[in-house]
N, C-alpha and C positions, 0 to 999 in steps of 0.2 A: 504494501501498499501506499503510495507516494504523500508525503508530506504535502499541501499547498501553503505556499508563503503566503503571509497575508503582509500586504504594504498596504502603510497608513496615507496620509491624503497628505500630510505634512513630512513625506522619503518622498513622497512624486512632487511633491512640491518644490522643496529641495534639490532631486534628479534636473526641474526644467528652468533652473539658475543658474546652477550649473552647467547646463546644456545652453545658455542664453549667453552665459558671462566668456564661454569658452568664442560661442561667434563671435560674439565681441571683441573679441582678443585678437582672432586670427582675420576682423575686418578688418583694426588698427595693423596689424604686422601688413596686410597688405598695401592698405593707406603709404606706410609707412614706407612699407618698399618703393610705392611708386614713386615717392615724393624721391629718396634716392635715387632713382634710374632719373628723371628729372632734370636734375642738379646733375649725375653728369652730362646728360649730356649737352648742357649747358657750357660744362669742361671743355667741348667739343671732341669729347668721347662717345660713342653711340655705344650701348653696351643690348644684349638683348636677354632681359629680363623676362622668365616665366611666369605669367600669374596662374 
């Protein structure tokens, strides 16, 4: 017989918060990389940044 794990609404909220935080962090990193990419182009260097 398998035990069914009970997930409380608080746990669900916690997981959602963690996911949101991770998404936000990824977006920030992507923006930062784009900024660096633009700066490097202004310096006369053209680099290819994969997004």
